[in-house]
N, C-alpha and C positions, 0 to 999 in steps of 0.2 A: 504494500500500500504506500501511496505517496503522501507527502506533506506531514511527516511525523516528527519534525524537529522541534526544539524548544521555541516557545513564543515570547516575544518581547512585550513591553507594557502596552496598555490599551489605547483606544481612540484613533490616533494616527495609524497605528499598526492594523487596526480593523479595516480602515479605508485601503491601506496598502495591500492587504490580503485579497481584496477584490480587484484592485488595479493590476495585481500580479497575475491574475488568471490568464490562461492562454486561449480562452474562448472569446471571440471578438464581439459577439452580439450581447453586450451587457449594458443595461441602463441602471446606473447606480444612483439611488435616491436616498437622501438623508433627511429625516424629519427630526428636528431639534426643538425642545420645549422652551426656547428663549434663553439659552445658556449665557452666562456672563463669565465663564471660567477660561476663556481662550479658545473655546470650541470653534467659534466662527472664523478665527484666524487660520485654524487648521483647515477648515472647509474651503476657504478661499484659496488655499495653496493647491487645490485639486480642481482645475477648471472643468474637467469632464463630469464632475458631480452635478446632479440636480439637487437642490436642497431648499428647505424652508425652515426658518427659525421663528417660532411664535408660541405663545402660551397654549397649552393643550390640557386635556383632561386625564393625563396619565400616559404610561408607555403603550398601553393597548390602543388608546385613541391615536397616538402617533403612528403605530403600525397601520391602523386603518387608513390614515391619511396617505401613507406611502402606497398601500394597495390601490387606493383610488387614483393616485397620480400615475401609477405604472401603466405603460402602454404595451408591454411585452405580453407574450402568451403564458409565461410562467413567472410566479412570484416566489422569491425566497426572502426570509426576514432574518437579519443578522443584528444582534444586539451590539451596543456601542463598545463593549469590551471583549467581544468574541472575534475569532478569526477563521476564515475559510481555509481549509487545507489546499495546498497547491494543486492546481489542475482539476479541481473538483467540478467546476461549472461546466466544463466541456463534457465530462462524464454524465452529468445530470442531463444536459441537452441531448446527448446521444441516447440515453435511456428513454427519454420521452419520445424521441423520434422512432425508436425501435418498438415502443409500446404506446401507440396512439390511443389505446383504450384506457390508459391510466388517467385518473383524475388528479392524482398527486403521487409523490414518491418521497422516501426518506432514506437516510443512511445512518452510519454509526458515528460515535462521539469519542473525542479524547477530552476528558475533564482535566482542567489545569487550575492551579491556585492563582491568587492575585498577582504573583510574580512570574506566572507562566510555567511553573514546574508541574509536570504531569502527576495527576492523582490516580487516575484509572482510565481504562478504555472500556467502552460499553458497545457490545455487538448484539444487534437484534436478530431474532430467528426469522421473523416474518411479520407481516401486518396481521394482527389477530384482533378482530372486533370484540371477542369475548374479554380479552385482557383490558381493552379500552373501557368496556362496560363496567368492569370491576374497579375502575378508577386508577389504573396504573398508567403513569405518564410516558408511554412509548411515543415515538415520533415527536420528540421535543421540537418546538417550532424553529430552533436554530438550524436544525438539520432536515426540515420539512420544506418541500417545494410543491406549490399548489398551482394548478392551472387557473388563470384569471377567470375563465368561464365557470370554474367550480365556485369561486367566491361570488360571482354574479348569481349563481343558482342558489347557494346556501346562505348568502349574506356575509357580513363582515363580523369581526370579533365583537362580542357584546360587552363593550367596555363600561357601559352605564350600569350593567347588572352585576358584574364581578370585578374584584380588584386584582386577584392573582391567579385566577383559574380560567381566563378567557380562552387560552390555547387548548386546555383540556376539554372545555365545553365544545370548542370547534371540532376536535377529534370525535367527540360523541355525536355531533351533528353529521359528520361524514359517515359514521357507522350507521346511523338511522337512515341516511339517504342511500346506503349501500354503495358508497363510492369505492372505486377500484384504486387501491393504493399499493404502489410497488415499493420494493426494497432493493437498494443497490448495495453490494458488498464492498463498500468503500467508507473510509473515514471522511466525514463531510466537514466537520468543524472542531476547532479547539474551543470548548465551552468553559468560560472562566467561572469557577464556582468558589465563592468566598462569602464571608460573613456580612458584607455590605450589599450583596446582590438582592434582587427582588425576591428570589426564591427563599431567602432567609428571613423575609419580613413576616413577623408573626401576625 
């Protein structure tokens, strides 16, 4: 598998992990909640980005804005401190091209700490609707790619109804709609897992 080296610190490296991809048809959109921490200076250093910086209703609302802005056929969501593995977007595109019946696909994760040190690797067996029904968070949104038509059909993330479970609820909606979700045997993302992340918010 490719893209398994150590990761540097967040934000700029997140953007660079997308810019480094060898797949040419990428529309990179950043939705920022009105940061005053130097984020805008970083964004301005990448002229190929499309970005918006304005007050929002939380990170899932920001994701929804990005989904609505996207003009491509497939949407991937990458958090501000995570990084795509090298070469993964080309593999995702090839998988969708080989499987036009898939509504979405996902892959495996490398969990890293706040300093980019590897914690563990997680490999999924398959898309299993029964596991999703029992509330297990497979297909985490950082490694999930969804066709834009699937969002059009099922709706966006329900950010007004949930604080930290919008992505899980969307997986359940995909199960109820009997979406066809593929799995690629590739590490998709370095997922930064630490005490300040949204997943650690009680």
